[in-house]
PyMOL Python script that loads the backbone (N, CA, C, O; Angstrom):
from pymol import cmd

cmd.read_pdbstr("""\
ATOM      1  N   MET A   1      40.269 -33.460  -7.523  1.00  0.00           N
ATOM      2  CA  MET A   1      41.649 -33.788  -7.809  1.00  0.00           C
ATOM      3  C   MET A   1      42.039 -33.339  -9.215  1.00  0.00           C
ATOM      4  O   MET A   1      43.162 -32.887  -9.439  1.00  0.00           O
ATOM      5  N   ALA A   2      41.107 -33.465 -10.159  1.00  0.00           N
ATOM      6  CA  ALA A   2      41.408 -33.061 -11.535  1.00  0.00           C
ATOM      7  C   ALA A   2      41.677 -31.566 -11.619  1.00  0.00           C
ATOM      8  O   ALA A   2      42.529 -31.136 -12.397  1.00  0.00           O
ATOM      9  N   ALA A   3      40.969 -30.773 -10.836  1.00  0.00           N
ATOM     10  CA  ALA A   3      41.170 -29.328 -10.855  1.00  0.00           C
ATOM     11  C   ALA A   3      42.584 -28.958 -10.422  1.00  0.00           C
ATOM     12  O   ALA A   3      43.188 -28.034 -10.967  1.00  0.00           O
ATOM     13  N   VAL A   4      43.097 -29.675  -9.454  1.00  0.00           N
ATOM     14  CA  VAL A   4      44.459 -29.427  -8.979  1.00  0.00           C
ATOM     15  C   VAL A   4      45.463 -29.736 -10.090  1.00  0.00           C
ATOM     16  O   VAL A   4      46.399 -28.968 -10.314  1.00  0.00           O
ATOM     17  N   ILE A   5      45.272 -30.838 -10.772  1.00  0.00           N
ATOM     18  CA  ILE A   5      46.182 -31.226 -11.844  1.00  0.00           C
ATOM     19  C   ILE A   5      46.118 -30.234 -12.997  1.00  0.00           C
ATOM     20  O   ILE A   5      47.157 -29.846 -13.532  1.00  0.00           O
ATOM     21  N   TYR A   6      44.913 -29.814 -13.391  1.00  0.00           N
ATOM     22  CA  TYR A   6      44.769 -28.828 -14.465  1.00  0.00           C
ATOM     23  C   TYR A   6      45.464 -27.519 -14.089  1.00  0.00           C
ATOM     24  O   TYR A   6      46.145 -26.909 -14.914  1.00  0.00           O
ATOM     25  N   THR A   7      45.289 -27.100 -12.854  1.00  0.00           N
ATOM     26  CA  THR A   7      45.907 -25.856 -12.392  1.00  0.00           C
ATOM     27  C   THR A   7      47.423 -25.975 -12.360  1.00  0.00           C
ATOM     28  O   THR A   7      48.125 -25.041 -12.747  1.00  0.00           O
ATOM     29  N   LEU A   8      47.931 -27.108 -11.906  1.00  0.00           N
ATOM     30  CA  LEU A   8      49.383 -27.304 -11.884  1.00  0.00           C
ATOM     31  C   LEU A   8      49.965 -27.307 -13.294  1.00  0.00           C
ATOM     32  O   LEU A   8      51.068 -26.804 -13.507  1.00  0.00           O
ATOM     33  N   CYS A   9      49.243 -27.863 -14.247  1.00  0.00           N
ATOM     34  CA  CYS A   9      49.702 -27.840 -15.645  1.00  0.00           C
ATOM     35  C   CYS A   9      49.775 -26.406 -16.162  1.00  0.00           C
ATOM     36  O   CYS A   9      50.736 -26.035 -16.835  1.00  0.00           O
ATOM     37  N   ALA A  10      48.768 -25.607 -15.850  1.00  0.00           N
ATOM     38  CA  ALA A  10      48.768 -24.206 -16.282  1.00  0.00           C
ATOM     39  C   ALA A  10      49.904 -23.434 -15.625  1.00  0.00           C
ATOM     40  O   ALA A  10      50.570 -22.634 -16.282  1.00  0.00           O
ATOM     41  N   LEU A  11      50.129 -23.661 -14.352  1.00  0.00           N
ATOM     42  CA  LEU A  11      51.212 -22.973 -13.655  1.00  0.00           C
ATOM     43  C   LEU A  11      52.587 -23.401 -14.155  1.00  0.00           C
ATOM     44  O   LEU A  11      53.508 -22.587 -14.222  1.00  0.00           O
ATOM     45  N   THR A  12      52.724 -24.670 -14.503  1.00  0.00           N
ATOM     46  CA  THR A  12      53.989 -25.152 -15.045  1.00  0.00           C
ATOM     47  C   THR A  12      54.272 -24.522 -16.403  1.00  0.00           C
ATOM     48  O   THR A  12      55.403 -24.119 -16.676  1.00  0.00           O
ATOM     49  N   ALA A  13      53.265 -24.436 -17.247  1.00  0.00           N
ATOM     50  CA  ALA A  13      53.442 -23.785 -18.553  1.00  0.00           C
ATOM     51  C   ALA A  13      53.781 -22.308 -18.374  1.00  0.00           C
ATOM     52  O   ALA A  13      54.610 -21.767 -19.106  1.00  0.00           O
ATOM     53  N   LEU A  14      53.141 -21.655 -17.400  1.00  0.00           N
ATOM     54  CA  LEU A  14      53.441 -20.254 -17.126  1.00  0.00           C
ATOM     55  C   LEU A  14      54.880 -20.083 -16.649  1.00  0.00           C
ATOM     56  O   LEU A  14      55.572 -19.160 -17.080  1.00  0.00           O
ATOM     57  N   LEU A  15      55.326 -20.954 -15.774  1.00  0.00           N
ATOM     58  CA  LEU A  15      56.705 -20.892 -15.287  1.00  0.00           C
ATOM     59  C   LEU A  15      57.694 -21.087 -16.430  1.00  0.00           C
ATOM     60  O   LEU A  15      58.693 -20.373 -16.514  1.00  0.00           O
ATOM     61  N   CYS A  16      57.427 -22.035 -17.298  1.00  0.00           N
ATOM     62  CA  CYS A  16      58.300 -22.256 -18.459  1.00  0.00           C
ATOM     63  C   CYS A  16      58.335 -21.020 -19.348  1.00  0.00           C
ATOM     64  O   CYS A  16      59.403 -20.627 -19.816  1.00  0.00           O
ATOM     65  N   ALA A  17      57.187 -20.408 -19.586  1.00  0.00           N
ATOM     66  CA  ALA A  17      57.130 -19.206 -20.419  1.00  0.00           C
ATOM     67  C   ALA A  17      57.947 -18.074 -19.801  1.00  0.00           C
ATOM     68  O   ALA A  17      58.713 -17.404 -20.494  1.00  0.00           O
ATOM     69  N   VAL A  18      57.781 -17.867 -18.508  1.00  0.00           N
ATOM     70  CA  VAL A  18      58.513 -16.795 -17.833  1.00  0.00           C
ATOM     71  C   VAL A  18      60.014 -17.043 -17.907  1.00  0.00           C
ATOM     72  O   VAL A  18      60.777 -16.129 -18.219  1.00  0.00           O
ATOM     73  N   LEU A  19      60.441 -18.262 -17.626  1.00  0.00           N
ATOM     74  CA  LEU A  19      61.872 -18.568 -17.646  1.00  0.00           C
ATOM     75  C   LEU A  19      62.459 -18.437 -19.046  1.00  0.00           C
ATOM     76  O   LEU A  19      63.565 -17.921 -19.209  1.00  0.00           O
ATOM     77  N   LEU A  20      61.730 -18.899 -20.054  1.00  0.00           N
ATOM     78  CA  LEU A  20      62.229 -18.783 -21.426  1.00  0.00           C
ATOM     79  C   LEU A  20      62.312 -17.329 -21.868  1.00  0.00           C
ATOM     80  O   LEU A  20      63.285 -16.932 -22.509  1.00  0.00           O
ATOM     81  N   LEU A  21      61.311 -16.535 -21.536  1.00  0.00           N
ATOM     82  CA  LEU A  21      61.335 -15.133 -21.946  1.00  0.00           C
ATOM     83  C   LEU A  21      62.381 -14.329 -21.165  1.00  0.00           C
ATOM     84  O   LEU A  21      62.954 -13.382 -21.704  1.00  0.00           O
ATOM     85  N   GLN A  22      62.634 -14.689 -19.918  1.00  0.00           N
ATOM     86  CA  GLN A  22      63.723 -14.049 -19.165  1.00  0.00           C
ATOM     87  C   GLN A  22      65.072 -14.392 -19.775  1.00  0.00           C
ATOM     88  O   GLN A  22      65.947 -13.532 -19.887  1.00  0.00           O
ATOM     89  N   ALA A  23      65.240 -15.646 -20.169  1.00  0.00           N
ATOM     90  CA  ALA A  23      66.496 -16.050 -20.806  1.00  0.00           C
ATOM     91  C   ALA A  23      66.672 -15.327 -22.141  1.00  0.00           C
ATOM     92  O   ALA A  23      67.787 -14.955 -22.509  1.00  0.00           O
ATOM     93  N   TYR A  24      65.569 -15.130 -22.863  1.00  0.00           N
ATOM     94  CA  TYR A  24      65.655 -14.380 -24.117  1.00  0.00           C
ATOM     95  C   TYR A  24      66.062 -12.932 -23.858  1.00  0.00           C
ATOM     96  O   TYR A  24      66.856 -12.366 -24.610  1.00  0.00           O
ATOM     97  N   ALA A  25      65.523 -12.332 -22.801  1.00  0.00           N
ATOM     98  CA  ALA A  25      65.861 -10.949 -22.484  1.00  0.00           C
ATOM     99  C   ALA A  25      67.346 -10.792 -22.170  1.00  0.00           C
ATOM    100  O   ALA A  25      67.929  -9.740 -22.434  1.00  0.00           O
ATOM    101  N   ARG A  26      67.955 -11.826 -21.612  1.00  0.00           N
ATOM    102  CA  ARG A  26      69.379 -11.777 -21.294  1.00  0.00           C
ATOM    103  C   ARG A  26      70.253 -12.063 -22.508  1.00  0.00           C
ATOM    104  O   ARG A  26      71.276 -11.406 -22.702  1.00  0.00           O
ATOM    105  N   SER A  27      69.858 -13.042 -23.330  1.00  0.00           N
ATOM    106  CA  SER A  27      70.764 -13.505 -24.391  1.00  0.00           C
ATOM    107  C   SER A  27      70.354 -13.095 -25.797  1.00  0.00           C
ATOM    108  O   SER A  27      71.188 -13.098 -26.703  1.00  0.00           O
ATOM    109  N   HIS A  28      69.095 -12.744 -25.998  1.00  0.00           N
ATOM    110  CA  HIS A  28      68.555 -12.387 -27.320  1.00  0.00           C
ATOM    111  C   HIS A  28      68.738 -13.501 -28.344  1.00  0.00           C
ATOM    112  O   HIS A  28      68.947 -13.236 -29.528  1.00  0.00           O
ATOM    113  N   TYR A  29      68.659 -14.730 -27.893  1.00  0.00           N
ATOM    114  CA  TYR A  29      68.702 -15.890 -28.782  1.00  0.00           C
ATOM    115  C   TYR A  29      67.279 -16.162 -29.249  1.00  0.00           C
ATOM    116  O   TYR A  29      66.380 -16.379 -28.437  1.00  0.00           O
ATOM    117  N   ALA A  30      67.081 -16.148 -30.563  1.00  0.00           N
ATOM    118  CA  ALA A  30      65.735 -16.174 -31.148  1.00  0.00           C
ATOM    119  C   ALA A  30      64.933 -17.418 -30.758  1.00  0.00           C
ATOM    120  O   ALA A  30      63.718 -17.341 -30.578  1.00  0.00           O
ATOM    121  N   PHE A  31      65.605 -18.551 -30.630  1.00  0.00           N
ATOM    122  CA  PHE A  31      64.895 -19.785 -30.281  1.00  0.00           C
ATOM    123  C   PHE A  31      64.190 -19.670 -28.927  1.00  0.00           C
ATOM    124  O   PHE A  31      63.116 -20.236 -28.728  1.00  0.00           O
ATOM    125  N   LEU A  32      64.800 -18.938 -28.006  1.00  0.00           N
ATOM    126  CA  LEU A  32      64.179 -18.741 -26.694  1.00  0.00           C
ATOM    127  C   LEU A  32      62.920 -17.887 -26.802  1.00  0.00           C
ATOM    128  O   LEU A  32      61.945 -18.127 -26.090  1.00  0.00           O
ATOM    129  N   LEU A  33      62.936 -16.900 -27.682  1.00  0.00           N
ATOM    130  CA  LEU A  33      61.744 -16.069 -27.876  1.00  0.00           C
ATOM    131  C   LEU A  33      60.587 -16.893 -28.406  1.00  0.00           C
ATOM    132  O   LEU A  33      59.486 -16.838 -27.858  1.00  0.00           O
ATOM    133  N   TRP A  34      60.818 -17.657 -29.467  1.00  0.00           N
ATOM    134  CA  TRP A  34      59.736 -18.435 -30.067  1.00  0.00           C
ATOM    135  C   TRP A  34      59.242 -19.512 -29.116  1.00  0.00           C
ATOM    136  O   TRP A  34      58.044 -19.791 -29.064  1.00  0.00           O
ATOM    137  N   SER A  35      60.148 -20.117 -28.367  1.00  0.00           N
ATOM    138  CA  SER A  35      59.728 -21.110 -27.373  1.00  0.00           C
ATOM    139  C   SER A  35      58.920 -20.463 -26.259  1.00  0.00           C
ATOM    140  O   SER A  35      57.920 -21.022 -25.810  1.00  0.00           O
ATOM    141  N   GLY A  36      59.346 -19.292 -25.814  1.00  0.00           N
ATOM    142  CA  GLY A  36      58.616 -18.586 -24.773  1.00  0.00           C
ATOM    143  C   GLY A  36      57.221 -18.182 -25.221  1.00  0.00           C
ATOM    144  O   GLY A  36      56.260 -18.302 -24.461  1.00  0.00           O
ATOM    145  N   LEU A  37      57.107 -17.701 -26.460  1.00  0.00           N
ATOM    146  CA  LEU A  37      55.789 -17.340 -26.985  1.00  0.00           C
ATOM    147  C   LEU A  37      54.897 -18.567 -27.133  1.00  0.00           C
ATOM    148  O   LEU A  37      53.688 -18.491 -26.913  1.00  0.00           O
ATOM    149  N   CYS A  38      55.489 -19.685 -27.501  1.00  0.00           N
ATOM    150  CA  CYS A  38      54.726 -20.927 -27.583  1.00  0.00           C
ATOM    151  C   CYS A  38      54.177 -21.308 -26.205  1.00  0.00           C
ATOM    152  O   CYS A  38      53.018 -21.705 -26.084  1.00  0.00           O
ATOM    153  N   PHE A  39      54.994 -21.190 -25.192  1.00  0.00           N
ATOM    154  CA  PHE A  39      54.535 -21.538 -23.855  1.00  0.00           C
ATOM    155  C   PHE A  39      53.529 -20.535 -23.302  1.00  0.00           C
ATOM    156  O   PHE A  39      52.708 -20.893 -22.458  1.00  0.00           O
ATOM    157  N   VAL A  40      53.577 -19.300 -23.757  1.00  0.00           N
ATOM    158  CA  VAL A  40      52.521 -18.347 -23.390  1.00  0.00           C
ATOM    159  C   VAL A  40      51.185 -18.852 -23.939  1.00  0.00           C
ATOM    160  O   VAL A  40      50.172 -18.844 -23.239  1.00  0.00           O
ATOM    161  N   GLY A  41      51.196 -19.288 -25.195  1.00  0.00           N
ATOM    162  CA  GLY A  41      49.984 -19.846 -25.786  1.00  0.00           C
ATOM    163  C   GLY A  41      49.522 -21.105 -25.078  1.00  0.00           C
ATOM    164  O   GLY A  41      48.324 -21.301 -24.870  1.00  0.00           O
ATOM    165  N   LEU A  42      50.460 -21.958 -24.707  1.00  0.00           N
ATOM    166  CA  LEU A  42      50.093 -23.178 -23.990  1.00  0.00           C
ATOM    167  C   LEU A  42      49.542 -22.861 -22.598  1.00  0.00           C
ATOM    168  O   LEU A  42      48.681 -23.579 -22.089  1.00  0.00           O
ATOM    169  N   THR A  43      50.039 -21.790 -21.987  1.00  0.00           N
ATOM    170  CA  THR A  43      49.488 -21.350 -20.704  1.00  0.00           C
ATOM    171  C   THR A  43      48.039 -20.918 -20.862  1.00  0.00           C
ATOM    172  O   THR A  43      47.185 -21.266 -20.046  1.00  0.00           O
ATOM    173  N   VAL A  44      47.770 -20.161 -21.913  1.00  0.00           N
ATOM    174  CA  VAL A  44      46.392 -19.736 -22.172  1.00  0.00           C
ATOM    175  C   VAL A  44      45.502 -20.949 -22.439  1.00  0.00           C
ATOM    176  O   VAL A  44      44.370 -21.016 -21.961  1.00  0.00           O
ATOM    177  N   SER A  45      46.021 -21.900 -23.200  1.00  0.00           N
ATOM    178  CA  SER A  45      45.261 -23.118 -23.480  1.00  0.00           C
ATOM    179  C   SER A  45      44.947 -23.882 -22.201  1.00  0.00           C
ATOM    180  O   SER A  45      43.828 -24.362 -22.021  1.00  0.00           O
ATOM    181  N   ASN A  46      45.923 -23.996 -21.319  1.00  0.00           N
ATOM    182  CA  ASN A  46      45.694 -24.683 -20.050  1.00  0.00           C
ATOM    183  C   ASN A  46      44.760 -23.899 -19.138  1.00  0.00           C
ATOM    184  O   ASN A  46      43.982 -24.493 -18.392  1.00  0.00           O
ATOM    185  N   ALA A  47      44.827 -22.572 -19.188  1.00  0.00           N
ATOM    186  CA  ALA A  47      43.894 -21.764 -18.395  1.00  0.00           C
ATOM    187  C   ALA A  47      42.467 -21.958 -18.904  1.00  0.00           C
ATOM    188  O   ALA A  47      41.523 -22.011 -18.116  1.00  0.00           O
ATOM    189  N   LEU A  48      42.317 -22.061 -20.215  1.00  0.00           N
ATOM    190  CA  LEU A  48      40.991 -22.346 -20.771  1.00  0.00           C
ATOM    191  C   LEU A  48      40.502 -23.731 -20.340  1.00  0.00           C
ATOM    192  O   LEU A  48      39.305 -23.933 -20.136  1.00  0.00           O
ATOM    193  N   LEU A  49      41.418 -24.668 -20.205  1.00  0.00           N
ATOM    194  CA  LEU A  49      41.049 -25.999 -19.722  1.00  0.00           C
ATOM    195  C   LEU A  49      40.509 -25.924 -18.298  1.00  0.00           C
ATOM    196  O   LEU A  49      39.514 -26.570 -17.971  1.00  0.00           O
ATOM    197  N   VAL A  50      41.164 -25.139 -17.458  1.00  0.00           N
ATOM    198  CA  VAL A  50      40.695 -24.976 -16.081  1.00  0.00           C
ATOM    199  C   VAL A  50      39.311 -24.325 -16.077  1.00  0.00           C
ATOM    200  O   VAL A  50      38.414 -24.758 -15.355  1.00  0.00           O
ATOM    201  N   LEU A  51      39.151 -23.285 -16.888  1.00  0.00           N
ATOM    202  CA  LEU A  51      37.834 -22.646 -16.970  1.00  0.00           C
ATOM    203  C   LEU A  51      36.773 -23.618 -17.461  1.00  0.00           C
ATOM    204  O   LEU A  51      35.668 -23.683 -16.920  1.00  0.00           O
ATOM    205  N   ASP A  52      37.127 -24.369 -18.490  1.00  0.00           N
ATOM    206  CA  ASP A  52      36.177 -25.283 -19.123  1.00  0.00           C
ATOM    207  C   ASP A  52      35.745 -26.407 -18.186  1.00  0.00           C
ATOM    208  O   ASP A  52      34.555 -26.706 -18.083  1.00  0.00           O
ATOM    209  N   ARG A  53      36.679 -27.016 -17.521  1.00  0.00           N
ATOM    210  CA  ARG A  53      36.380 -28.198 -16.713  1.00  0.00           C
ATOM    211  C   ARG A  53      35.987 -27.908 -15.268  1.00  0.00           C
ATOM    212  O   ARG A  53      35.258 -28.685 -14.651  1.00  0.00           O
ATOM    213  N   VAL A  54      36.469 -26.788 -14.729  1.00  0.00           N
ATOM    214  CA  VAL A  54      36.270 -26.538 -13.299  1.00  0.00           C
ATOM    215  C   VAL A  54      35.227 -25.455 -13.045  1.00  0.00           C
ATOM    216  O   VAL A  54      34.277 -25.673 -12.294  1.00  0.00           O
ATOM    217  N   PHE A  55      35.400 -24.288 -13.667  1.00  0.00           N
ATOM    218  CA  PHE A  55      34.569 -23.141 -13.307  1.00  0.00           C
ATOM    219  C   PHE A  55      33.273 -23.051 -14.100  1.00  0.00           C
ATOM    220  O   PHE A  55      32.233 -22.714 -13.535  1.00  0.00           O
ATOM    221  N   ILE A  56      33.312 -23.341 -15.375  1.00  0.00           N
ATOM    222  CA  ILE A  56      32.087 -23.274 -16.186  1.00  0.00           C
ATOM    223  C   ILE A  56      31.937 -24.565 -17.000  1.00  0.00           C
ATOM    224  O   ILE A  56      32.115 -24.558 -18.218  1.00  0.00           O
ATOM    225  N   PRO A  57      31.612 -25.657 -16.331  1.00  0.00           N
ATOM    226  CA  PRO A  57      31.517 -26.942 -17.044  1.00  0.00           C
ATOM    227  C   PRO A  57      30.341 -27.030 -18.014  1.00  0.00           C
ATOM    228  O   PRO A  57      30.296 -27.928 -18.854  1.00  0.00           O
ATOM    229  N   ASP A  58      29.389 -26.102 -17.903  1.00  0.00           N
ATOM    230  CA  ASP A  58      28.229 -26.127 -18.801  1.00  0.00           C
ATOM    231  C   ASP A  58      28.571 -25.641 -20.206  1.00  0.00           C
ATOM    232  O   ASP A  58      27.861 -25.948 -21.163  1.00  0.00           O
ATOM    233  N   VAL A  59      29.665 -24.877 -20.328  1.00  0.00           N
ATOM    234  CA  VAL A  59      30.063 -24.314 -21.612  1.00  0.00           C
ATOM    235  C   VAL A  59      31.214 -25.137 -22.175  1.00  0.00           C
ATOM    236  O   VAL A  59      32.169 -25.446 -21.461  1.00  0.00           O
ATOM    237  N   ASP A  60      31.127 -25.492 -23.451  1.00  0.00           N
ATOM    238  CA  ASP A  60      32.173 -26.281 -24.095  1.00  0.00           C
ATOM    239  C   ASP A  60      33.203 -25.354 -24.733  1.00  0.00           C
ATOM    240  O   ASP A  60      32.927 -24.709 -25.745  1.00  0.00           O
ATOM    241  N   LEU A  61      34.384 -25.293 -24.137  1.00  0.00           N
ATOM    242  CA  LEU A  61      35.464 -24.462 -24.659  1.00  0.00           C
ATOM    243  C   LEU A  61      36.533 -25.277 -25.371  1.00  0.00           C
ATOM    244  O   LEU A  61      37.628 -24.774 -25.621  1.00  0.00           O
ATOM    245  N   SER A  62      36.232 -26.516 -25.696  1.00  0.00           N
ATOM    246  CA  SER A  62      37.262 -27.376 -26.272  1.00  0.00           C
ATOM    247  C   SER A  62      37.765 -26.866 -27.622  1.00  0.00           C
ATOM    248  O   SER A  62      38.950 -27.004 -27.925  1.00  0.00           O
ATOM    249  N   THR A  63      36.901 -26.288 -28.425  1.00  0.00           N
ATOM    250  CA  THR A  63      37.342 -25.754 -29.713  1.00  0.00           C
ATOM    251  C   THR A  63      38.311 -24.595 -29.514  1.00  0.00           C
ATOM    252  O   THR A  63      39.324 -24.504 -30.208  1.00  0.00           O
ATOM    253  N   TRP A  64      38.006 -23.716 -28.572  1.00  0.00           N
ATOM    254  CA  TRP A  64      38.893 -22.592 -28.287  1.00  0.00           C
ATOM    255  C   TRP A  64      40.219 -23.061 -27.712  1.00  0.00           C
ATOM    256  O   TRP A  64      41.275 -22.539 -28.071  1.00  0.00           O
ATOM    257  N   ARG A  65      40.170 -24.047 -26.819  1.00  0.00           N
ATOM    258  CA  ARG A  65      41.407 -24.594 -26.241  1.00  0.00           C
ATOM    259  C   ARG A  65      42.299 -25.155 -27.319  1.00  0.00           C
ATOM    260  O   ARG A  65      43.495 -24.863 -27.360  1.00  0.00           O
ATOM    261  N   LEU A  66      41.722 -25.963 -28.198  1.00  0.00           N
ATOM    262  CA  LEU A  66      42.510 -26.584 -29.252  1.00  0.00           C
ATOM    263  C   LEU A  66      43.028 -25.553 -30.254  1.00  0.00           C
ATOM    264  O   LEU A  66      44.141 -25.691 -30.763  1.00  0.00           O
ATOM    265  N   ALA A  67      42.239 -24.532 -30.537  1.00  0.00           N
ATOM    266  CA  ALA A  67      42.678 -23.484 -31.460  1.00  0.00           C
ATOM    267  C   ALA A  67      43.859 -22.703 -30.886  1.00  0.00           C
ATOM    268  O   ALA A  67      44.807 -22.388 -31.605  1.00  0.00           O
ATOM    269  N   VAL A  68      43.801 -22.396 -29.605  1.00  0.00           N
ATOM    270  CA  VAL A  68      44.908 -21.674 -28.971  1.00  0.00           C
ATOM    271  C   VAL A  68      46.149 -22.552 -28.919  1.00  0.00           C
ATOM    272  O   VAL A  68      47.254 -22.069 -29.163  1.00  0.00           O
ATOM    273  N   GLY A  69      45.987 -23.823 -28.609  1.00  0.00           N
ATOM    274  CA  GLY A  69      47.125 -24.742 -28.605  1.00  0.00           C
ATOM    275  C   GLY A  69      47.747 -24.882 -29.983  1.00  0.00           C
ATOM    276  O   GLY A  69      48.971 -24.918 -30.112  1.00  0.00           O
ATOM    277  N   LEU A  70      46.914 -24.961 -31.014  1.00  0.00           N
ATOM    278  CA  LEU A  70      47.419 -25.040 -32.384  1.00  0.00           C
ATOM    279  C   LEU A  70      48.169 -23.775 -32.753  1.00  0.00           C
ATOM    280  O   LEU A  70      49.237 -23.844 -33.360  1.00  0.00           O
ATOM    281  N   LEU A  71      47.627 -22.627 -32.398  1.00  0.00           N
ATOM    282  CA  LEU A  71      48.287 -21.363 -32.686  1.00  0.00           C
ATOM    283  C   LEU A  71      49.641 -21.282 -31.978  1.00  0.00           C
ATOM    284  O   LEU A  71      50.614 -20.793 -32.551  1.00  0.00           O
ATOM    285  N   ALA A  72      49.701 -21.757 -30.745  1.00  0.00           N
ATOM    286  CA  ALA A  72      50.965 -21.759 -30.010  1.00  0.00           C
ATOM    287  C   ALA A  72      52.004 -22.632 -30.702  1.00  0.00           C
ATOM    288  O   ALA A  72      53.168 -22.250 -30.814  1.00  0.00           O
ATOM    289  N   MET A  73      51.580 -23.797 -31.161  1.00  0.00           N
ATOM    290  CA  MET A  73      52.509 -24.678 -31.867  1.00  0.00           C
ATOM    291  C   MET A  73      52.938 -24.088 -33.213  1.00  0.00           C
ATOM    292  O   MET A  73      54.084 -24.254 -33.633  1.00  0.00           O
ATOM    293  N   LEU A  74      52.019 -23.405 -33.881  1.00  0.00           N
ATOM    294  CA  LEU A  74      52.360 -22.775 -35.155  1.00  0.00           C
ATOM    295  C   LEU A  74      53.364 -21.644 -34.964  1.00  0.00           C
ATOM    296  O   LEU A  74      54.227 -21.435 -35.817  1.00  0.00           O
ATOM    297  N   VAL A  75      53.263 -20.915 -33.858  1.00  0.00           N
ATOM    298  CA  VAL A  75      54.251 -19.874 -33.553  1.00  0.00           C
ATOM    299  C   VAL A  75      55.631 -20.500 -33.404  1.00  0.00           C
ATOM    300  O   VAL A  75      56.606 -19.988 -33.954  1.00  0.00           O
ATOM    301  N   LEU A  76      55.722 -21.588 -32.673  1.00  0.00           N
ATOM    302  CA  LEU A  76      57.006 -22.262 -32.506  1.00  0.00           C
ATOM    303  C   LEU A  76      57.512 -22.817 -33.832  1.00  0.00           C
ATOM    304  O   LEU A  76      58.699 -22.701 -34.140  1.00  0.00           O
ATOM    305  N   LEU A  77      56.639 -23.409 -34.605  1.00  0.00           N
ATOM    306  CA  LEU A  77      57.027 -23.950 -35.897  1.00  0.00           C
ATOM    307  C   LEU A  77      57.512 -22.852 -36.830  1.00  0.00           C
ATOM    308  O   LEU A  77      58.509 -23.034 -37.529  1.00  0.00           O
ATOM    309  N   TYR A  78      56.832 -21.729 -36.853  1.00  0.00           N
ATOM    310  CA  TYR A  78      57.260 -20.593 -37.664  1.00  0.00           C
ATOM    311  C   TYR A  78      58.662 -20.144 -37.255  1.00  0.00           C
ATOM    312  O   TYR A  78      59.526 -19.922 -38.103  1.00  0.00           O
ATOM    313  N   GLY A  79      58.873 -20.014 -35.955  1.00  0.00           N
ATOM    314  CA  GLY A  79      60.182 -19.600 -35.467  1.00  0.00           C
ATOM    315  C   GLY A  79      61.268 -20.603 -35.801  1.00  0.00           C
ATOM    316  O   GLY A  79      62.396 -20.217 -36.107  1.00  0.00           O
ATOM    317  N   LEU A  80      60.946 -21.867 -35.747  1.00  0.00           N
ATOM    318  CA  LEU A  80      61.946 -22.895 -36.053  1.00  0.00           C
ATOM    319  C   LEU A  80      62.295 -22.930 -37.540  1.00  0.00           C
ATOM    320  O   LEU A  80      63.458 -23.108 -37.900  1.00  0.00           O
ATOM    321  N   ILE A  81      61.308 -22.763 -38.388  1.00  0.00           N
ATOM    322  CA  ILE A  81      61.546 -22.912 -39.822  1.00  0.00           C
ATOM    323  C   ILE A  81      62.118 -21.652 -40.449  1.00  0.00           C
ATOM    324  O   ILE A  81      63.078 -21.722 -41.216  1.00  0.00           O
ATOM    325  N   TRP A  82      61.535 -20.490 -40.128  1.00  0.00           N
ATOM    326  CA  TRP A  82      61.906 -19.294 -40.871  1.00  0.00           C
ATOM    327  C   TRP A  82      62.773 -18.307 -40.109  1.00  0.00           C
ATOM    328  O   TRP A  82      63.454 -17.497 -40.737  1.00  0.00           O
ATOM    329  N   LYS A  83      62.778 -18.338 -38.795  1.00  0.00           N
ATOM    330  CA  LYS A  83      63.448 -17.272 -38.070  1.00  0.00           C
ATOM    331  C   LYS A  83      64.708 -17.679 -37.304  1.00  0.00           C
ATOM    332  O   LYS A  83      65.520 -16.812 -36.981  1.00  0.00           O
ATOM    333  N   VAL A  84      64.898 -18.946 -37.005  1.00  0.00           N
ATOM    334  CA  VAL A  84      66.057 -19.352 -36.224  1.00  0.00           C
ATOM    335  C   VAL A  84      67.212 -19.635 -37.169  1.00  0.00           C
ATOM    336  O   VAL A  84      67.063 -20.335 -38.171  1.00  0.00           O
ATOM    337  N   ASP A  85      68.376 -19.070 -36.824  1.00  0.00           N
ATOM    338  CA  ASP A  85      69.568 -19.258 -37.670  1.00  0.00           C
ATOM    339  C   ASP A  85      70.221 -20.589 -37.457  1.00  0.00           C
ATOM    340  O   ASP A  85      71.230 -20.891 -38.094  1.00  0.00           O
TER     341      ASP A  85
END
""", "prot")
cmd.dss("prot")
cmd.show_as("cartoon", "prot")
cmd.util.cbc("prot")
cmd.orient("prot")
């Protein structure tokens, strides 16, 4: 059951990333770009969670997951502070 939930979280983050980046392509509003890039990072983080917990449970990927999640949040924070008008 946990594998299904982890996978749904990854797919939801991917859907959000796709929708945000499509909206950016139409409107060129900078906030949508930074949000979309953040969700791309969160998708990768969730995919690492699926790999870590479901496919290769013997290997600890928690440091990589957290690093990717932090990087995704830093991208959004950078866009919010310095790039959004």
